[in-house]
C-alpha positions, 0 to 999 in steps of 0.5 A: 500500500502506497503512502498516498493510499494510506493517507487517503484511507485515513482521511476517509476513516476520519470523515466516517467517524465525524469531527472529534468532540471538543472538551467543551462539547464533551463536558456539556453533553455529559452535564445535560445527560446527568441533568435531563436523563439520569437526573443526577444533580451532583454529576451535572454540577460537576460537568458544568462547572468544569466546562466553565473553567475550559478555555473555549470559543464555544460561547453558547455552550458556556452560557447554557452551562451557566444558566443550567448551573443557576437552575441547579443551585437555585433548586438546591440547598445553596441559593447564594451560589447563584450570584457568583455565576451571574457575575461571570457572564461578562467575563466569559463574553468579553474575552474577545470582541463580538463580530457578526452579532449585528448586521454588517451595515451597523457600522454605517450608522450616522455619528449622532446615533447613540442607542442600539437595540438588537433582537436575534429573532431566530434565537428568541423564537427557537428558545425553549422558554418561548416554545414553552410559553407558546403562541401568545408569547411569540405573537406578543413580541412579533405579530403584525396582526393588529386585532391579535395584538389588541386581543393579547394586550386586553387579555394581559390587562384583565389578568393583571387586574384580576390578580390585584383585585383578588389580592386587595379584595376590591371590585374588578371593575374598579381596578380596571377603571383605575388602570384605564385612568392611569393610561389616559393620564400617561398618554396625556402627559406624553402628548403635553411633553411632545407639544412643548418639545420635551426631549426626554423619553416621554416627549419623544416619538417611538423609534421607527422600529415600532412604527415601520417594521410591521408595515414593511413586513406586510409589504414584503408579504409577511404577516409577522416578524417571527420569520425574520432573523434579526432586527437592529434599531439605532437612533439618537437619544436627542431625537428619536425620529432620527432612527433606523432599522436594519433587518436581516431577512431570508430570501430578501431578493425574492420578497422585494421582487414580488413586492415591486411587481405587486406595487407594494414597493416602488423602485427609487433607484438601485437597491433603493425603494419607497413604501407607498403611503407609509410615513413616519414623523412627517417623512416618507419611509424608504428602504435600501439594501446595503448588504446581502439579505439586509434591509435598511428601513429609515425615514427619507431624511436619514436614509441618504446618510447611510447610503452615502456612508456605505458607498464610501465604505467608511465606518461612520458609527460613533466609536464609543457606541461601536465599542459598547456593541462589540463588547456584548456577547454573541449569544444574546437574545437581545441587547440594548446599548447606550453611550455615556451621554444617552445614559445620563440624559435619558436616565437623569434628564428628568431630575432638577439640575441641582439634584442631578449635579449632586448625584453625578458628583456622588456616583461613578461616571458611567461610560455607557450601559450594556443590557443583554438578555439570554433566553434558554429554559430561563430568561437572564438579564445582564447589565454592565455599566462601565465606570471611571472610578472603582471606589465609587463603583464599590460604594454604589454596589453597597448602597444598592445591595442594602436597598434590595435587602431592605425592600425584601424585608419590607415586602415579602411578595418582592422577596422571590423576585429579588432573590436572584438579583445580584449587584456587584463589581466586575472582576476588573473593577471597571464596571458595575454589574447587575444580573437577574434570572427569571424562571418560565413561571415568572415570565408567564406571570409578568408578560402573559398574565 
């Protein structure tokens, strides 16, 4: 047998056997088997903890192991073991910058944009938690059927009112009337804030993500957003109407061609379309394709800026925003990022100048905020606030922990909700972290009921 023949047989044998299992894959497989099949808690904990110590780029396995460990510890004798695990989320995720977890064209955001919201639609829809909660949960997030959306909203309102009425011993009709009055008051305050030109969140219009995504989906022949892969919104906190959506949509070419043929879209130029009769904040809504299977949805007053930036191939996104986005782990179901100015203005903008100045002097100066949501069998929310002062950050952590403990003692109904809330310094002392895990039952109560 020649050397060439031997090498060929070795390659064929290797292909028949399949790729070798990595150490991370082996530990994850064993942990899942121990947890879900033979139901041996100690065995599962041993394998998942070993996985967390492995140096691997298989981030999704690490996150799943971490969430499973949290569930195992939460149901065991040592619930406090959950909190150190929560703190490791950002350590795992920031070992390397993430690329590809937002559309390529995000780099062409206008430089005044300082907020990014990213939803991995495919990941959220496929998550075990979403599957368990069923069609109501999916449609609450992604339906474009206004009748269905209204029915779900009304169902939630009634369920919440029923719980409050039962707890307080009040009449259901009285609780519903009180809720309606509260909604009317809120909408009146929003209208007044917009009329006087208030640039705080209450006086701003909804970003185009919430006004334009469904009409565009319907124009493309979709009745919901659940079949899209990703939605990424960006906007300026000083003017929410300066906002865009980047949608990653399977078979985009085919959908656009059919929509143009049916006159649901109007061609304005190469890879540039209008949506008949669709307007947002006084501007026509237009679409552009800046990259394969990526659709830009934006008001006409903004879309040309991104088209120009794409043609020049120069990154126009604000540098600090770009850094915050790229330091969010890849395997999140959604994330929100705000730069320093956006966080300060939106978070403290409603305060009186004197109180705001005093609070800013006391608190660590945030360099922005990153909020990441991970969806598996449970729902984890992980917040990171990069700071400029480790000492102030430590003091803030102590104050918040004391407030949480006090609230838990004061209100027993809050105890369960606060039990897995953890506030801590990051390992490198360069950020304040807040982490929380919600079970499927808690999500069902909060979102669906």
